[in-house]
N, C-alpha and C positions, 0 to 999 in steps of 0.2 A: 532601797536601792542607795540611797545616800549612804547609807554605814557600810555597805560594799565598797564604795568609792572611796571613802576615808581611808579604810584600809590598806589601799594601793600604795607601794614604794612611792618615795619621790623621783626617783630614777627612772628614765624612759624605758618603757618597756621594749625588749629585743624580740627577734623572730624565733630566736630558740626558746623564748620563753614558755613554758608549757602550760601556763595559766591562760593563754590568749586563745581565743577561739581560730579555729581554721579560716582562711581567707578565702574569700569566694573565688573559684577559678573561671569565672566568666569574664572577670574584668583584670586589667593589669594595674597593678599596684604601684603607686609612685615608688621610683627609684629611692633607695635609703641614703644613696650617696649624695643626691642633691640637697644644696644647702636649702634651697626652696621648700623642700618637703622634710626638711628635719625640725624637731619641736624642742624648743628650750624648756629645760627643767626649773630655770630659776625664775619663771615668771609667777611663781607662787601655787599654792595648793588649787586654784581655779583652773590652771591649765592641766596640772596633775592629774585632778580628777577627771577631766575630759577627754584626754588623750585616748585611754582605752575604749571610750565609748566610741569615739570616733572611728578607731579601728574596727570596731565591731559591727558599725554600720554598715563597712563593706563586707562583711563576711555572710557566707549563703548559710553556714550552718550554725550561727549563733540565736539563740532564743531571747536575747536580752531587745528590748524594745528601744527604739532611737527616741530622742527628746521629743520630736515632733509627734510620734504615735503616744508617748506619755501625756502630752498635754502641756508640759512645761518644763522649763530648765533649770535644775537645781541650783547651779552656781552663780544663773544670772541674776544681777541686781535687781533688775526690773521685768518680772516675767511678762511675758506678752502674750494675751489671750486672743486668739484668731476666732473669728467669725465666718462660717462659711455656710452656705445653702447645698442640700443635697437634692442632684439633679438625676432625672433618669437618664440613662446612657441609650444610644442608638446605634445599631449596628451599621458600620459603613459598608457592608456588603450586602447588597440588595438580592435577598436569596430568592424571593419570590419571582423578581423579573430576570434574574439569570440563572447561573448553574450553581448555585450553592447546594450545602448538603444538608444545612439546618435552616430553619425558618424561626424569625422571632418577631416582635413588635417594634414598630417605630419607635424609636427614642433619639436623645440626643447623643453626642459622639464624643468628644475629648475637650480636657481642659485647654485652655491657653495660660495667659499670664497669671499669675497669683502671687500675694504676698507671703505666702508660707515659704520655709527654708527647705531645699531640697538638699537630700544626703545625710547632714547630721545639722546637729543645733549650731546657733550662730556662734556659741561660747566654746565650741568643741574644736576649734581650729584656731591657732594663733597666726594672725593675718599678718604680724610684724616679721614672721620668718618666711612669708612667701614672696617669692621674688616676682615684680610685678612687670610682665612682658609688654602691656599695652592697656590704654584706657582712654576713654571717650565719653563726652556728655551723650544724652539721649534725649529724644523729643519728649514733650508731655503728651502723655496718653491718659484722657480722661477715663478709661475703663480701667486704668493700670495703678496709675498716681495720683489720680485727682488732681490734674492740672499741676502737678508739681514736677521738676526736672529730676529724672532719675542719671545716675551715673554708672556707667559698665566698667569693670575691672577684669583683664584676663591675668590669673596669675600662673604659675607654672603647674599647678594641680587644678584648677578650680576657675569657672565663670561666675564673677561676682556682681550682683545689681545693689548699689548703695542710694541712700536718698539724695545724695547731694555731692559736690565735690568735696564739702566740708567734710562729712563723713568719710570720703576717701582717704582724705590727709590724716583723719584722726586714726584710722584703722591701719593705715600704711604710712608712719610719720616719716620714715625713709625717703619719702617721696617729696616731703615738704621741703622748702628753702633753707630754713632753720629747724631740724629736728630737736625735740627737746632731750636734753640730755639725762636727767635723773628721774623724771617721772613722766607718765603718759597719759593722755587725757581718757576720760572713760570711753570703752569700747562700744562703739557704734554696732547696733545689730543689722546685718544685711538684708535685704527683701528678697535676695533669691541667691541661692548657691548651687551651682550645677558642676559635678565633677566631671572634668574632662574625659577621663576614660570610659564615663556612663554614655557618650553622647552616640546617638543612632544615626543623625542627619543633622548638617548645618548648611543652610541655602538662601536663596533670596527669598525675602518674604513676600507672599501673592496677596496684596491688598490693594483696595482702591484708593489709599490713603498717598497725598501727593508727596510723601517722603521715602526713603531710602531705608528700607528694613532687612534684617535678617530673621531667618526662623530657625528654632534649635527644637530639635527632639533627643530626648535622653530617656535612659531607664530608672525607674524607680528603686530604691534599695531594698535589697533583700529583706524580708522574703516576697515583698511584693513582686507582681509580674506584670505591672502596669507602665506605660509610658506616660512621659509627661513633656509639655510642649510649651514655648513662651515664643514672642516676638518683640524685637528690639529695634527702634527706629531712629536713624540719624537724619542730621540736617543735609548733610552733604556726601555724595557717592563715594567719595575719597574716604571719609570717615569709615562708612560701613564696609569698604573694601580691606581698609587696614585692620579691623577688627577680624573679617574672616580670615584674611590671610594668617593673622597670628594664631587664631585656634587652628586652623588646619597644620600650621609649622608645629603648633604644639603636640597635635596628634602625632604627626610624623617623627619628630626629634623624641620626644619623651614617651608618649602615650602609645607607643607601637603595640601592634595586636599581638597576643600570644598564638600558638597553632589555631587553625580553623575551626576546631572543634569548641572552642571558649567563646565564638561568636554568639552561642545560646545557651542559657543553662540547659544542663542535663536533663533535669525534668520537663522542660519545655520540649525539649529535642526529641524526647522520647515519645511523646504525645505526637509530635507531629511525625515521626516516623510511621506510628501507627496508622495515622490517616493515608500517608503514601501508600504503604503496604497494603491498605483496603481498596485503594484505588487502582492500583497495578500489583496483584496477588502474584501476577508472573514473576516477579522481580523482587523476590523477597529476602535477598543479600544485599541489595545496592543500597548504599549508605546516601541518603539525599544530602544535597547541599542547600543549607539554610541561612538565611541572611536578615536580620532586624531591618526593618525598612519604616519609612514616614509615608502614611497615605494620605497624600495631599490634598485629596477631592472626595468630598461625600456625596453620594446621589440624595437628592431631596425626594419628596414623595410625589413633585410634579415633574421629575426627571430632570431638572437642571442641577448645576453644581454648586455646591457649598464651599467657598473659599475658606480658609482658614480664620480671616479677619471676622466671620459672620458667627463663629464658634468661640469667640474669644470670652464669652461670660460665663463657660462651664466650671465645673470643679476641677481641682488640680491634678486628678488621675484620671486616666482613660485606658481604652484597650490598648493591647500591643498588637503589633503586626509584623509578620513574617512572610516573605517570599521563599518557598522551598521548589527546587529543581531535582525532580525524579529521573528515570530513563526517557519515558515518552511524555509526561506530563509537568507541568509546573503549577504550583498552588499560591494563592494570595490567601493567608491565614490570619483570621483575628481572634484572639484569646481577651474575652473580658475581663474586665477589671477584677483583681482577686489577689490572692495571696497563696503561697504554696504550702502554708501551713494549715490552711482554712480547711473544714469538713467539705467532702465531695470536690469532684474536679470542677474547675472552672469551666464556663461554657465556651465551646470552640465551634467557630464557623469558617467556612473557608470554601472558596470557588476553586475549580479547577480549568484548567487552560492546556490545549494540545498545543506542543513545542513547537510543531510543525505548522501550528496556524498562526505563529508570530508573523506578522505582516509587517510591521516597522518596528524599529527600537531605536529612538531618537535621544540623543544625550550629548555630553561634551565630555573630552577626556581631562580637561584641565581639572586639578584640584578644588579650584574654588567654585564648581558648580556640580553638584550632587543629585540635582533632577534628572530626572529621564522618564520618557513617556513610552509605553509600551501599546502596541495596538494588536488586537486579536481578532480573528474572523473566521467565523465556521461558515461553511456554504449555504447561501440562502439565508443569513442570518445577518442583521446590523453588526458594525463593527463595535468591540468593546474596548474603551481605552482606560488604562490604568497610568495614573499619574503619580509615581513614586518618587522616594529620594532616600539616600542612604551614603552613609559614609564607605560601605564596600561596595560602591558602585563599580569599581573597576573591576573586582571580582566578579561582579553579577555579569558585567558585559562579556568578559573573558569566557565564564562558564556557559553562557548561552552560545556564544559562538563556537565554542566545542561541541556543544550538544547539537547545534544546527549542523555543523561538517560531520558530526559520527552518523545522525540520521538520515542527512542526505549527501551521501559521501559523492555522488555522482553530478550533483548540480554544480554550474561553475562557481569556484571560489569568488569571482568578482561580484557575482550576485550578492553575496554578505554585504559588501560594501555599498554596491550601488542602491540595492532596494531594502535589503533587511536591516542592517546594524548602520543607520545613518549617525555616526559619531563623529562630531566634529573635531579635527585634528588628530584622530586616531589613525596610524599607520596599520593597515589590515594585514595581519600576518598570514601567509599561505601555509594553513595546518595541513600536512599530509595525512590521511585518514584511507587506512586498506580498504578496499572496494571488494572485499570477500562477498560470501554467499549471494553469488550472482548480480555482480555488480552493486552491491548495497541494497537491490530490491527488497530482501527479506525485512532488513531491519527497517527501511522507509515503510513499506507497507504496514508492519506493526505499528509503526508512530503513527500513520494517519488512521488506520483503524482505532488505536486508542484515543486519537484527538477527538475523531467523530464518532465514537460511542455505537461503533456498529459491529455486527457478527463478521466471523471469517468468512472468507472465499474459498473456493476450490479452483486451483491451477498447478500446471504441470508445466516441465520444460522438457521439449522434445529435441533430441540431437538428430533424430534421423530423418527428419524434415528437407525438403528439397531445399529449403533456405534455413541454415542451422545456425545456430540453436534457435529454437523458436519457443516463445512463451504462449502459453495457452488458457485463457480463462474458461473453465468448464463449467457447464450449468450446475446449478444447486442441486445438492442430493436429495432436498425434500421436495423437489419438483416446482417450487415457487419461484419467482423472480428475484433477482438481488435488488437492493434500493438503491435510491439516487446515491446515498452516503457510499455504500460500499463500492459502487461504480466509479465514484470520484476518487476514493482512497487508491483502488488497483491503477487508474490513468494517471494520477499525480506520482504514485510510486514510479511509475514507468517514464516519466518525464525526465529527459537528458541521460538515460541510461544508456550506456553503449555497450552492453553485454549482450543484449539480444539483437537479432538482424531480423527477425520476424515476428509478427504478432499475431494473434488469433483469438476472435471473440465469436467462433463458430458456435450456434446455436444458443446464444447468450443474448437476452431481450434487454437489448439499449434504449427501450422506448421511455423509461423512467426518467431520463435525462433529455428527451425530445421536447422541443419547444421551451425548454426552461431558460430564463434570463435573469440575471443578477448584475445589479450596478457595482464595476470593480474598478479597481485603480490599476494603474500601469504595471504595478509591480507583480500583479496576479497574472500577466499578460505574459507568454513566453515570447517576448520581442527580441531575445538573445540567444545565440545557440552555444553549443559547448565552446567554439572556437572564439566568443565574443564578437561574432557578425550580428548585427543589430538590423531590425526592421526600418523602413522609413516611417514617416510620422503618418501617412495614407494608408500604408499597411498594417501600420498598428493598429489606428482606429478602425479598420474594417474589421480587424479581429476581434476588438475590444467590444462592438456592438453586435457582434456575432452571439449565437446560442451558445450554452455549456457545451454542447456536443461540438460545435464548431471549434470553440477556444481548446478544448482538451486534445482533439485530435489533431489540432494546429500544432500543438506543443508536442506530440510524440515524433509527427513527421519534421518539425523543423528543429527541435531541440538536441536531436543527435543527426548524424549523418551517416549511421550504419543500418537502419532501419531501412529493409528495401521492400517489405511485403507487409500489409494489413489484410486479415481475413475477416470480412463482415458477413458470411453465410448466414442466413437466416437471423440475423442480428436485428432488424427492424422490419419485421413482416407488415406491419400496419402502424397507421399513426393514432395516438390516444385522441380519441374525438371529444373527449371532457375537458381538453386543456385548451385555456383561453391565449392565444397568439395574436390578440389584435395589437396593431401597431408594428410588427413584426412582418416583414416581407420574405424573409428567409423560409422557404416551404422546403418539403423534399425530405432525404435524409440527413441534411444539414452538415454531416461530416464530410461530405463530399466535396462541398466548395472549398472548405479549408486546404484539401490535399491539392485540388487542382489549380489554386490560387499559386501554392509554394512551387508547385511543378513548372507553372509558367514564368515565374520567376527564375528558375532554377536553384531554389533553396531548400530542395530536399531530392534523396534518391530514392523515395518510396513511390515506384511507378509501376508496381504490379498490385492492381486494384481487384478484389475478389468481392463482388457483391450480389453473389448469388443469393436469392431468395429475399432480398430487401425490396421493399416495395418503391421501386423508382418510380418519380414522377414525371410529367412531360418536361418541367423545367430542369429536373437532373440530366435528362438526357440531351437537351438543348445545352447545358452548360458543359457538358462532354464533349458535343460536338462542335463549339467554340473553342473549347481548349485544344482539340485536333487540329482544327483547322488554322494555317497561317493567315496573317494579316499580310495580303498582297496589294502593292499599289503599282501604277503604270508610271513608270518613269523614263519617259521617251522610248527608245527603241527595246527597253528592258523591261522586265517584271521584277521589281526588286520586293522580297517579302521584309516589311519591318519588324514582325514578330513571328517566330517560326513556331508551329505546332508542337506539342508536348511529344514526348517520345515513351509511350507505355511499353512495356514488357508483358504484362498479363492484363487483359480486360474479360472479367468474367460477370456477364449479366444474365447468367440464366435464370429461368423462374422468378423473374422480376415483373411480371406481367406486363411486359412492353407490347405496344399495339403495332400493328402495320406499318404504320408512318415512322413510329420512332426508330423501328427496326430497318426501316429504308434510309432514315437519315444517318444512322449511325453506319451502317455498312457502306455510305456513301463517301464518308470521311475516311473511313480505316485505311486506306491505301497511302494517306499522308503520313502514316506511322507503320507502313507494312517494311520499312526497313528495320525496325526494333522489335516489333510485335511477336512475342514467344508463343502466347497462349491466348486463345480466343475461344470463348465458349457463349452462345447465344441460344443455348436449347432449351426447352420446356416454357417458352414465352406464349402468351396467347395470339401474338401476330404472326403473319408468313411474310417472306418476302420471295421474290422471283428468282431463281437458281441462277442466272446469270450474273448477279451480284456478286455470289460466292466466287465465280469463276473470275469476274474481274478482279476482285481482290487478291485472288490466288495468282495472280500474274503479276502482282506486286510484292507480295510477299517473299523474303530472301532468308529470314531466320526464324520461321514458324517450328515451333515444337509440337505444339498440341493444338487442333482444330474439332470443335464441337458445334456440329449445326444439326444436330438431331432434332426432328420437330418442326424446323423453322423454315424450311425451303417448300415452294409451291410451284407448279407449272411443269413446263417441259423446256427443254432445252435441245438445240442442234449442237451434236458434238459431244465430247465428253464433259462431264460436271468438272472433274478436275482433269487438266490436260497432264501427259504423260511428261513433257518439259517442265510443267511447274512444279511437279512431284520429285523428279530428279535432281532439281535444283534445291530441294528442301533436304540438305543431306543430315540436320540433325532432327528431323521429324521423329516425334515417338509416338503419338496417337491421333488417328485418323477416325471421327464418327461422322459417317454421313446417312444416319439411320433415318427412317420414316422417310425415304424419299425413293420414288420408283427409280432403279437405275435402268438404262437403257443401255445396247450393245456397246456403244462406244465408250461408255464409262468403265465398264467391265474389262473392256479390252484395255484401256489405260491403266487400270488397276493390275491387270494380269502382267503387262510390260513392267511395270514398275516393279512388281515383286520379283520377275526374273532378273531383273537388273540388279536388284538387292543380292539375290542369291549368287547371281556370277561375280559379283563384288566381293561377297563373303568368301566365295569359294578362293579368290585370289589372296586371301589374307591368311594369317598363319595358325589361328586357332579358332575354338567357338566362343571365346572372349572378345575377338577382335571381329564384330559382327557390326552390321548397320544399327544405327538407332531405334528404328522401328519395333514398337513394342505391341501395339494393340491397332488392329484393322476392325472395326466395329461397322457392321452393315447390318443391323437388325430390322426386319420388317422393309425390307429393299425390293421385296417381289424376286428373289434371288431362286432360281430352280436348283436341282440336284445337279446338272450338267454344268451350270458356271461355278456353282460352289465347288465342284470336281477341279474346274480348270485353275480357281483360285489355289486350290489345296496343292495342287502339283506345282503350281508355280512358286510356292512357297518352300519346295523340298530343299534342301541346303540351308536354309535360315535358322536361327537358334533364338529362342525366348521370344518368339511372336505368338500373339494369341489372335485368333480369328474367330470374329463373332459372327453367329449366323442365325441369331434367334429369331422366332416367328416368321421364317421364309419357308415357301413351300418346297421343301427339298423332296419330298417324295416323287416330285416329277424329275426323273433323271437321275433316280438313285443307284442306279446301276453304277452310272459313272463316278459319282461320289464315292461310292464303295471301293471301286476299283483304284481311284486314287488315293484313297486311305491306306488300302491294303498294300499296295506297290511303293510307297513312300520309303526310300531308303536311306535317308541323310537327314539330319536337322533336330530340331528340339522344340516341340508346339505346346500349344494351350489351344483347345477347341471347344468352342460353346454352341451348343445346339438345343437351347432350351425352348420349351413352348412349341415343339415341332409336332404338327399332327399328322399321324401315319393313318390312312385308311386301311391298309392290309397289313395284316401281320407280318407276312413274309416280306416287306419293304423293311419294316424296323429290324425283322431278324437279320437281313441282308446288313446292315448297317452295323448291328452288335456284333455279327461275326468279322467284319471289317476291322473295327475297333479291337478286337480280341488280337488279330494279327499283326497289328502296327505296333512297332516297337520305338515310335519317336514322339508320341504325344504324352506329355508330362502330366497336363493338367486336363481334365475332360469334365464337362458338366452337361448332364442330360434332365435338368431339373424341367418336370411338368413334359415330358416327351416321352408320348406313349401310345400305342395302338389303340384303334377305337374300342373302348370297353364291351365285353360280351354283355348279352341281356342277362346272366346270371351273376355279372361283376366279378368273374374269376379271372386268372392269369393264364394262358393257355400253357402246356406242358413244352411246346417247342420254344416259347419266348422264356419260361423258367430255365430250359437246358442252354440257351444261347447265352443268357445272362451268368449263368453259374460258370459256362466255359470263359466268358470275360473274366470273372473274378478270379479264375485258377490259372489262366494261361498268360494272361499279358502280365508282361515284366517291366513297363513303363511308366505305368502311371501312377503317382504318387498322389494326386489329389482327385478324388471322384465324388460329384454330387449326383445322384439319383433319385433324388427327391421327388415327392409327387406335388401336385397343385389340385386344388378343390376350391370352386369357385361357384356363383351363381349361373354363370353362362357358359362356364368350360369348366372342364374337367382333364387332368392329365395322370392320373395315377394306374399302376400296374395291375392291380385289382387283386382280388383275394388270392392267397396262395403265392404270393410272390416272395415271402421270405424262404421258400424252398430254395431258392436260386442262391440263397446266401451262404450254404455249405461249400461253395467254391471258395469262400474267403479264408477257411480255417487254414488252407496251405498257402495262402499269398502271402508274399515276403516283400511286396514293393509299395501297396499301398498303406500310407503312413495317415492320410485325413480323408474321412468317409463322412458322407452327410445321406442319411437315410431319414430325413422329414417328411410327415405327412404321407405314410405309405401304409398305414393301418396293420402296423406290426403287431399290435396286442392280440391279435388272433393266434400268432404263431409265436410267442415270445420266448418257447422252449428252444427252438432254433437259433436265434439272436444270442441267447445267454450262453448257448453251447459253443458258438463261434468265438464269443469273446474268451472262453476259457481255452480255446485251442490257438487263437492266433498270438503271435508275439511280435508283430510290426506294427500294428495300429498305434498310433500316438493320440489321436483326435477322433471322437466318435459322437456323431450328433444325432440323436435320435428324438427330437422333439416333435410335438405334434401328432404323436402317434396313439392317443388316447389310451395310454397306459392307465391300469389303475393302480390300485395299493399294491396287490398281490404281484403284480408285473415289476412294479419299481422295487420291491423286496428280492425279487429274484434276480435281477439286474445288479442289483448291490452286493447280493452273494456272488455272483458271476465276477463282478470286478475284483471282488477280494481273491479270486483265484488268478486274476492277470496282471502282470508286472510290467507291462508298457504302456498302457494307456495312462495319459497324464492331463487329459481335458475330455470331459464328459458334461457338456452343457445342460443344465437341470436349473434354471433361473427362477425367480419369483414368479413370473406369468405362468409358467409350467406347472409350479407348485399349486397355485391358485385352480389352475384347470383340475389339476389331480384332486383338490379338496372339493371342488363342484361337483365332479364325477363321484365322487365316495358319498356325498350329502345325498345325491340324485339316486343314486344306486340304494341306499338305504330307505329312503322314501318310497322307491317303487316296491321293495319287499316288503315294506309295512303296509301295502295297499293302497298308496296315495294319501294326501290331505284329509280325504273324507274317512279313511278307515281307522281302525282301534291300533293305538300303540303297541309297539312291542313290550317285550316283558321289561326290559332295560327303563321304558319310558313310564309304562304302566305301574310299575313298582310291585308286580305281584299279584294278589288276589283281584277279586272283582269290585264293583263299585257302580255308583252311578255313571250315567254317560256325563255329567258335568265336571264328575271328579275324575274321569278319564282325561277328558279334554283338558283339564288343568294341569295334569302330569304331562302331556306330551310335548310340550315345547322345552321344558326342562329336562327331559331324556334328547332329546335331539341336540340341545346345546352341550350335552355332556358327551355324546357321540361325536360331536364338531371338535372340540376341544382333545379328544382321543384322537381322531384323525389327523389335528394339527400337530400334535405330538408325535406320532407315529410318521409322518411325513418328515417332521423337522429331525426325528432319531435318523431316519433313512438316508438324509440329504448329508448330515454330519459324517456318517459312516462312510457314504461316498466320497465326500471331500477327503477324508482319512486316507481311503485308499489310494486316490490319486496323488495325495502330498508324499506317501511312501512311495510310490513309483517314480515321483519326480527326484525325491531325494536318492533314490538308489541309483538312478540314472548319474545324476550329478557327481556322486561320489565315485562310482566306477569310471567316469571320464576324467574327472578331475576340472569339468568346465560346468558352466552354468546355463540353465535352459532359457530361451529368449522367449518370451509369451508375446512379443510385439507382432502386430500384423504383419502378414508375409508380402514379400514383393513377388512372388512366383506364381501369383493368382490373376494378374492381368487387373481388367476391370471389374472381376468378381471380389466382393469386399466379405470382411469378417473372418478370415482363415487365418488361425495363428501360426506363426511360422515354427516354433516348439523346435528351434534349431540349439544344438548344443555349441556354446562358443566359449573359446578360451579367456580368459581375463586378459585386459589391454596390457597392464603392465603389473605382472605377479611377482612377488619376492618369496621364495621357498621358506623364509623365516616367519613370515605373518601372515596366515590365511586370512585373518578379517580383513586385513589391509588389503589384501590381493581380491577379495569380493567387493571391498568400498570402490575400490579403483576401477573394477570391471564395471559396475553399476553404473558410474558417474558418464562415461561415454555410450554406453550401449543400450541403457536402460531408462526409462522414461521417468524423472523425477517428479512426484506430486507433491503437494502442499502437505497432506498428512503425514509424510514420510521426512519431511524436512526438519531438522533439530531446530528448537527455538531460540531464544535468547536469555534463557533463564540462567545462564552459567556465566554472566558478566562480572566485571569485576566489581568490589565494593564501593569504590570511589570513582566511579566511571567518568564524572565531568570535572573532578577536582583539578585545580590549576595549582601547581607546586611552585613558589616563587620565594623569593628572598626580598625583605624590606628595602633594600637598595633597589632592585629591580623595578619594584612595584613604582616607587617614588622618583625614579631617576628622571621621569620626563619634566617634572616641573623645575628642577635644577637646570635644564637644558633650554626648555620652551616657554616655560610659564612666565607670565608677565604680572608684575604687583597689582597692577590697576584694571579697569574695565577696556582698556583700549586692546589689552591681548586678546578680546573677544573677536578682533578683526581677524577676518581670512588672511593668510599667508599670499603673498602676490607670487611668490617662486613655488608654490605647491603645484603640483600637478595631479589632475583627476586621473583616476583610473578607469576607463570603459572605453565604448567604442567612439569612432570618429562622429558618428551620425548623432550622439547626444548633444542637448542643448546645453550651452556655458552654465556654471553653476551660479547660483545667487546667494547673496549673505543674507536673506531673509533668517534664516534659521541663528546665525550669529547674532542678527539684531535684536533678536526676541530675546536671547541669554542675557543682555546687557540690561533691558527694561527690568526695574524693580516693580513695575505695576502690573505687569501682566504675567500671567502663568507660563512656564516654558511649553511652547507649542500647544497652548490650549485651544479655545475654539476657533480662531480666526487661523490658527496654522494647521491644526489637525483637519485633514480630509472628511468631510461629512458625507452624506450620501447623495450623490448627485452633484456635489459640489468639486472645488478645485483640488489639485493634486498637492501634495507637499513639496517644498523646493527640493532640489535635488543637492545632496553634499558631496563635493569631490574631496577626496582625501590627501593633503599634502604629504609629500614626503619629507619629513622633519626627522630631527636627529633623534630615532626611536631604535636604532639598530642594536644598541647597546642593551637596550631593555629588553626587546624580544629575543636577543641572544642568551638572555638569563633566565627566561621562561622556560619550563619543561613541563612539557603537556603530557600528563600520564595517558600512555595508550590504553585502549581497550583489552581485553583478556582475548577476545576472539580476534584480533589484529595480530597476535602472535609475533610481536615485534618488538625491538628495543625501544628505550625513550626515544622520542624525536625532539630536537631540539632545534625551534624554527627562529 
């Protein structure tokens, strides 16, 4: 090595010298034009030999060892041998107690102050050519200098620690009062040399010592990938502040960063990127933002924090730490001590955190404070605190803020300042982020799913709901329940979203969240809405002490002012009995109290409560009653309402298990909200109430649209149940359900007058579309005779789109009058439901069928379960078949026909054997498009049904389930559908396939003689054998046959679906429209009928058919989670902050102060928040001044059940020029130009 150095030329090497190795790209080399960085060639062979070696120490690609690694300095007159002990290293990431991906043993952590030389040898630098920027004496450190006072010198390129001021003057004679002219004293060897461009972090030392210190972290020279650290203490805070300001000034003015890619070496960055791709495989093209950081706190075995002063006896090198930010996650990565040239990859450990779980980010914007604290909290887990420091802290803040705005675009921007990013003296810019993909819901949900590490959920968006667009969380496809984390991810993704006006959790079990509580801080409570209106302290405390269900649905109802309805149907049918809720007084469904509290204070528009199927407790009903009842006091001659009752639009408490007393209390208070109530449903409960309560309520109702009291009334009533005057007043009434109550003559007369009144009004209007609002009159099981039914049907003449439901009524009494009314109807368009009606005589049934065949105004007809009494032999009479055949052949108005049978233990409603003969009339029918023939034993005469399918060209939907088809019948139907070109809907679901498989196996077992007989040839395997041998082969043969049946059924189903898809594509091609498979609106209270209407695109362009299809699907079809495109095509640098150095550091020249006094809050600063906020406190700023405590350490960080952190108001300082120069790179999905904030 020495021979090589002696052959170097005496002239300084230049950048163009090809003999020099390539410089390391991850650091910024000193400027060649600076006199402080120039190297004098006239100082002799000593400096000439060491200059190339100093340069090689900065090179990443050089294989030459540094003098430190070689063990001595060749040109040094007195080489110094260093003694050091090897220590085991400890991972600062406690992977066994948190979320790390690698486990390791406990060992020590990282080095502190050392007497070794960093970067290059002592003799490799000409200190006389370095310009001294600042210098100061250090306090004695017994662990560092053995009671000797050190001396700190900051030059243009290095931070140097010498033994004394005498050595300082010897190394830098230009600083002496009388510098030697012709000779120099011997060159002292520095104790520590730190290249400024290698610094990772500079911050106040966190030590219990009564002095004022600073701590430095820097990178080891290539090829090492370790970090080094040291602490320096001063006697006065002014001295420390001057040295820190000088270091930061050198970083800004001379050692400015190259492009962001140079923050981390290429080899390290590639390994970090592999980690992030493995954790976020759905974003393989995203380039993570990686920052070197100093990990300020190490968790010990007992859970306490090990501060830096407690680790000062370790070796010189320690692991390196990096903070990486992906799309939905961020990572704290530890790379063990090692070299890039060593064999085998170094050990890498990391922890992952969800970006949306960032609870608070606390720090300071001034350049002299690089420490910051991040708190991450997962649901039902303790908080995780990261105390870090980095010279790139501003880029980290801006990157995290941009990620937060991108992942939660619907959240109030001021929330970032008040709760999440509490950065002192930083002006919070309002970063505009496009809120596409349904108000940002999709990206927010993906972020919460990734953070909580839970599986996806099924959801859809319905634009055809009464309140649209409606978000619907669908039940799991697997049949199980969603976990608590999956439900929380959905609820928090919906928080503050202004896109949806209605939410639905129908048939989704929310019991996983019932009774769960967790200790949370104020920032996790939605105390502020989108308009920055805040709750009072009492209101906030009420939410904070509530359950998770209470808190989350409070956030949904309060966070946005557009949600009007939440559907909780069957979402909480029972309460978990194994959950301990001791100490919590909130019972019942828990989410109801949150919504009622907001309604009482007028802080939400969500006044449509659909609680059907929820297990409402007595306390829940009392809470509803209290909210509906106004508080009235007696103020002299008048009664004054101090608090008016809430105004509900929808109250659905059907099937909630309410008792008689609960129903009575509820109905007695409903008149208070009669002026606004539009929908009331109390059906299906265990209790009953007197009918006069409904009569009293109807006298107070003015805007009712739907009333359902089916099965909830008892007793008798004098006069009509609902008076004619009350019905006429309800001009918007759409549905009236009075089922399961015996109607008296007065009630029938009132309904008849009401229908005549509507028909008279409709006749005075212009056309069939300008008709009264009434859509359904449901009178099931009301003891209505055929005579009374005829009166009602005759009164409907002239109405359009009205459904009359007369199921389970004794219509045979007076069937003549009903048949005459149906046959003589001359105007209108109706739906007639007569299910489960029993006819004792065939003649009565035939008379009704003949009248229906003559009618020309019934559009929907349902006769499910309606049939004459079956004959002893179970056959259908020839007269009945002939009447039904005439109905199929001659009727020209019916489009929807349900003539299914019913078979039960106590009742039957089938037409009997031979019914399929009447289906011949369908061959020529041109009007019936939807036909149901369930449970009519069509398997016996499948040939007629197959022939009808081949001949009919009008049917679109044919439902033949539950007809005991065998495999041969199925194959015949599939072949018949092959010859049909109109049917596009033929239900044959999983249940039907399982029934078919069971019948096939049963038939095989019967043909083999049952379980005790010998097996068939397929199962026996041919020849004879012993009985035991035959028995052993039988199960194998049956399994083979079962597999064969499954294969045949699957093949038949696929072929059937192929025929249906062929017909659908042909229909769309012929018309240029799209087939709508949503549920039809023409069937009234009957559900499950597909519309199958050809609809034109909403906005189609003749040049782009694909775009026309997409535009038509958006407003007309239901969007499901499986059909939504994910976020896999995002930009590579999604959160990169593009800036100039002048913009990044412009704040220091305008607002920063040289001393600790600059930490005080500005008196002229104004906080950004609501008026109800408490005034800001200077507690955080005071802690930043203290050199004896960690920034926001144990006393400032909120512990479980402890006090909250101080609220930081953001002063409006001179930052406009800074933010005007920041250009935030927009996401690719935003499809917008760069935004200048």
